[in-house]
MDTraj code that builds the backbone (N, CA, C; nanometers):
import mdtraj as md
import numpy as np

residues = "MET ILE TYR PRO SER ILE ARG ALA ILE ALA VAL GLY PHE GLU GLY GLU ARG LYS LEU LYS VAL ILE TYR TYR LEU ASP ARG GLU PRO ILE GLN ASP ASP TYR ASP ASN ILE SER GLU VAL THR THR GLU VAL CYS GLY ASP ILE ASN PHE THR ASP VAL GLU GLU ILE CYS ILE PHE SER ILE GLU PRO PHE SER LYS LEU ASP VAL ARG HIS GLU VAL VAL THR PHE SER PRO ASN".split()
xyz = np.array([
    [-0.3655, -0.3828, -0.0822],
    [-0.3469, -0.4686, 0.0325],
    [-0.3157, -0.6102, -0.0162],
    [-0.2224, -0.6740, 0.0481],
    [-0.1896, -0.8136, 0.0215],
    [-0.2660, -0.8989, 0.1228],
    [-0.3298, -1.0050, 0.0762],
    [-0.4056, -1.0934, 0.1644],
    [-0.3836, -1.2381, 0.1228],
    [-0.4174, -1.3333, 0.2090],
    [-0.3779, -1.4743, 0.1883],
    [-0.4225, -1.5385, 0.0573],
    [-0.5335, -1.4985, -0.0017],
    [-0.5791, -1.5639, -0.1244],
    [-0.5045, -1.5163, -0.2491],
    [-0.4187, -1.4143, -0.2346],
    [-0.3353, -1.3702, -0.3470],
    [-0.2108, -1.4589, -0.3516],
    [-0.1956, -1.5333, -0.4611],
    [-0.0773, -1.6179, -0.4791],
    [0.0400, -1.5377, -0.5308],
    [0.0118, -1.4445, -0.6220],
    [0.1174, -1.3633, -0.6819],
    [0.0562, -1.2375, -0.7406],
    [0.1390, -1.1350, -0.7541],
    [0.0998, -1.0119, -0.8220],
    [0.2057, -0.9845, -0.9277],
    [0.1610, -0.9702, -1.0519],
    [0.2521, -0.9381, -1.1617],
    [0.2205, -0.7975, -1.2112],
    [0.3256, -0.7233, -1.2429],
    [0.3099, -0.5853, -1.2892],
    [0.3891, -0.5678, -1.4175],
    [0.3255, -0.5081, -1.5165],
    [0.3932, -0.4788, -1.6423],
    [0.3754, -0.3337, -1.6801],
    [0.4768, -0.2770, -1.7439],
    [0.4744, -0.1379, -1.7866],
    [0.5115, -0.1289, -1.9338],
    [0.4520, -0.0353, -2.0037],
    [0.4957, 0.0020, -2.1374],
    [0.5250, 0.1512, -2.1301],
    [0.6443, 0.1839, -2.0846],
    [0.6796, 0.3242, -2.0632],
    [0.5843, 0.3861, -1.9631],
    [0.5419, 0.5076, -1.9923],
    [0.4401, 0.5721, -1.9083],
    [0.3046, 0.5656, -1.9754],
    [0.2935, 0.4775, -2.0751],
    [0.1689, 0.4680, -2.1497],
    [0.0722, 0.3670, -2.0878],
    [0.1198, 0.2478, -2.0558],
    [0.0287, 0.1423, -2.0102],
    [0.0815, 0.0745, -1.8840],
    [-0.0101, 0.0508, -1.7917],
    [0.0164, -0.0248, -1.6693],
    [-0.0739, -0.1470, -1.6704],
    [-0.0158, -0.2631, -1.6438],
    [-0.0942, -0.3860, -1.6350],
    [-0.0629, -0.4533, -1.5027],
    [-0.1673, -0.4804, -1.4233],
    [-0.1514, -0.5465, -1.2937],
    [-0.2358, -0.6728, -1.2953],
    [-0.1736, -0.7852, -1.2587],
    [-0.2443, -0.9133, -1.2549],
    [-0.2362, -0.9689, -1.1136],
    [-0.3521, -0.9980, -1.0561],
    [-0.3597, -1.0695, -0.9286],
    [-0.3850, -1.2156, -0.9615],
    [-0.2980, -1.3048, -0.9165],
    [-0.3214, -1.4487, -0.9286],
    [-0.3743, -1.4961, -0.7941],
    [-0.4940, -1.5517, -0.7955],
    [-0.5634, -1.5904, -0.6723],
    [-0.5736, -1.7419, -0.6604],
    [-0.5885, -1.7888, -0.5374],
    [-0.6063, -1.9330, -0.5147],
    [-0.7539, -1.9727, -0.5126],
    [-0.8392, -1.8830, -0.5575],
    [-0.9844, -1.9054, -0.5662],
    [-1.0399, -1.8146, -0.6751],
    [-1.1659, -1.8350, -0.7102],
    [-1.2300, -1.7486, -0.8091],
    [-1.2375, -1.6056, -0.7546],
    [-1.2135, -1.5047, -0.8399],
    [-1.2190, -1.3661, -0.7933],
    [-1.3600, -1.3268, -0.7475],
    [-1.3632, -1.2401, -0.6472],
    [-1.4889, -1.1816, -0.6006],
    [-1.4774, -1.0303, -0.6145],
    [-1.5863, -0.9601, -0.5933],
    [-1.5872, -0.8152, -0.6114],
    [-1.4812, -0.7452, -0.5268],
    [-1.4568, -0.7934, -0.4067],
    [-1.3546, -0.7321, -0.3212],
    [-1.2158, -0.7356, -0.3862],
    [-1.1860, -0.8401, -0.4630],
    [-1.0573, -0.8486, -0.5321],
    [-1.0451, -0.7383, -0.6370],
    [-1.1524, -0.7168, -0.7135],
    [-1.1518, -0.6122, -0.8149],
    [-1.1436, -0.4735, -0.7504],
    [-1.2115, -0.4562, -0.6377],
    [-1.2040, -0.3290, -0.5654],
    [-1.0619, -0.3046, -0.5158],
    [-0.9981, -0.4082, -0.4640],
    [-0.8632, -0.3958, -0.4116],
    [-0.7627, -0.3627, -0.5211],
    [-0.7684, -0.4327, -0.6331],
    [-0.6744, -0.4070, -0.7419],
    [-0.6947, -0.2660, -0.7966],
    [-0.8185, -0.2192, -0.7978],
    [-0.8465, -0.0834, -0.8435],
    [-0.7835, 0.0205, -0.7507],
    [-0.7879, -0.0048, -0.6207],
    [-0.7247, 0.0858, -0.5245],
    [-0.5736, 0.0915, -0.5474],
    [-0.5129, -0.0237, -0.5741],
    [-0.3685, -0.0298, -0.5982],
    [-0.3316, 0.0508, -0.7227],
    [-0.4020, 0.0288, -0.8325],
    [-0.3678, 0.0997, -0.9560],
    [-0.3973, 0.2495, -0.9447],
    [-0.4992, 0.2856, -0.8693],
    [-0.5278, 0.4276, -0.8475],
    [-0.4120, 0.4953, -0.7755],
    [-0.3561, 0.4291, -0.6755],
    [-0.2414, 0.4844, -0.6028],
    [-0.1207, 0.5014, -0.6957],
    [-0.0946, 0.4003, -0.7777],
    [0.0185, 0.4080, -0.8702],
    [-0.0032, 0.5212, -0.9704],
    [-0.1251, 0.5320, -1.0220],
    [-0.1549, 0.6352, -1.1217],
    [-0.1545, 0.7755, -1.0615],
    [-0.1589, 0.7860, -0.9304],
    [-0.1457, 0.9158, -0.8658],
    [-0.0052, 0.9708, -0.8800],
    [0.0919, 0.8812, -0.8985],
    [0.2314, 0.9219, -0.9131],
    [0.2796, 0.9211, -1.0588],
    [0.2237, 0.8325, -1.1377],
    [0.2635, 0.8195, -1.2785],
    [0.1363, 0.8279, -1.3621],
    [0.1345, 0.9138, -1.4597],
    [0.0139, 0.9385, -1.5377],
    [0.0019, 0.8426, -1.6559],
    [-0.0325, 0.7162, -1.6279],
    [-0.0524, 0.6183, -1.7348],
    [-0.1781, 0.6539, -1.8132],
    [-0.1742, 0.6338, -1.9437],
    [-0.2923, 0.6616, -2.0254],
    [-0.3844, 0.5407, -2.0349],
    [-0.3323, 0.4220, -2.0050],
    [-0.4112, 0.2995, -2.0129],
    [-0.3746, 0.2101, -1.8952],
    [-0.4762, 0.1596, -1.8264],
    [-0.4539, 0.0720, -1.7115],
    [-0.5365, -0.0548, -1.7316],
    [-0.4717, -0.1690, -1.7160],
    [-0.5407, -0.2974, -1.7264],
    [-0.5275, -0.3697, -1.5928],
    [-0.6414, -0.4070, -1.5354],
    [-0.6466, -0.4764, -1.4061],
    [-0.7077, -0.6135, -1.4284],
    [-0.6361, -0.7175, -1.3871],
    [-0.6828, -0.8543, -1.4108],
    [-0.6739, -0.9336, -1.2810],
    [-0.7800, -1.0045, -1.2482],
    [-0.7815, -1.0984, -1.1353],
    [-0.8070, -1.2368, -1.1936],
    [-0.7172, -1.3305, -1.1649],
    [-0.7240, -1.4639, -1.2238],
    [-0.7133, -1.5705, -1.1147],
    [-0.8019, -1.6690, -1.1221],
    [-0.7876, -1.7876, -1.0386],
    [-0.6892, -1.8800, -1.1085],
    [-0.5830, -1.9195, -1.0387],
    [-0.4844, -2.0084, -1.0988],
    [-0.4133, -2.0888, -0.9909],
    [-0.4085, -2.2194, -1.0138],
    [-0.3294, -2.3054, -0.9260],
    [-0.2060, -2.3573, -1.0000],
    [-0.1788, -2.2975, -1.1162],
    [-0.0595, -2.3335, -1.1935],
    [0.0657, -2.3013, -1.1128],
    [0.1731, -2.3741, -1.1351],
    [0.3000, -2.3388, -1.0698],
    [0.3424, -2.1979, -1.1124],
    [0.4183, -2.1314, -1.0271],
    [0.4611, -1.9953, -1.0574],
    [0.5349, -1.9869, -1.1904],
    [0.6054, -2.0916, -1.2257],
    [0.6802, -2.0926, -1.3517],
    [0.5888, -2.0878, -1.4741],
    [0.4596, -2.1184, -1.4570],
    [0.3646, -2.1196, -1.5683],
    [0.2841, -1.9904, -1.5778],
    [0.3015, -1.9003, -1.4827],
    [0.2264, -1.7745, -1.4847],
    [0.2818, -1.6835, -1.5933],
    [0.2103, -1.5773, -1.6237],
    [0.2472, -1.4832, -1.7294],
    [0.3845, -1.4229, -1.6991],
    [0.4873, -1.4744, -1.7623],
    [0.6242, -1.4325, -1.7321],
    [0.6653, -1.3053, -1.8063],
    [0.5773, -1.2512, -1.8877],
    [0.6106, -1.1266, -1.9569],
    [0.6072, -1.0082, -1.8618],
    [0.5613, -1.0318, -1.7410],
    [0.5525, -0.9270, -1.6403],
    [0.6380, -0.9644, -1.5209],
    [0.6757, -0.8652, -1.4470],
    [0.7556, -0.8903, -1.3271],
    [0.6640, -0.9346, -1.2150],
    [0.6958, -1.0445, -1.1513],
    [0.6200, -1.0890, -1.0350],
    [0.6723, -1.0119, -0.9142],
    [0.5832, -0.9375, -0.8537],
    [0.6206, -0.8493, -0.7447],
    [0.6228, -0.9237, -0.6126],
    [0.5257, -1.0084, -0.5911],
    [0.5177, -1.0822, -0.4653],
    [0.4493, -1.2160, -0.4903],
    [0.4776, -1.3124, -0.4063],
    [0.4054, -1.4387, -0.4150],
    [0.3960, -1.5007, -0.2763],
    [0.2932, -1.5832, -0.2629],
    [0.2684, -1.6519, -0.1379],
    [0.3326, -1.7901, -0.1447],
    [0.4008, -1.8320, -0.0417],
    [0.4639, -1.9641, -0.0438],
    [0.3651, -2.0788, -0.0312],
    [0.2366, -2.0500, -0.0172],
    [0.1346, -2.1561, -0.0004],
    [0.1197, -2.2373, -0.1249],
])
top = md.Topology()
chain = top.add_chain()
for i, resn in enumerate(residues, 1):
    res = top.add_residue(resn, chain, resSeq=i)
    for name in ("N", "CA", "C"):
        top.add_atom(name, md.element.get_by_symbol(name[0]), res)
traj = md.Trajectory(xyz[None], top)
């Protein structure tokens, strides 16, 4: 689920071996954020059998240009 405190979501793949999902938040992460990111990666892994999954929730007010650019930014909030 996408919600207002998510500034951006970045996704990275290493073939079918590793999936990395990063939630960039406009506040410190709470348990609900970790639960949500886990639901997202579980859905993805239902279709693609990744052997390694990394889920990261980060508080960041950095400009989008300063975020981890090694991954594709899937969505961002204009806020």
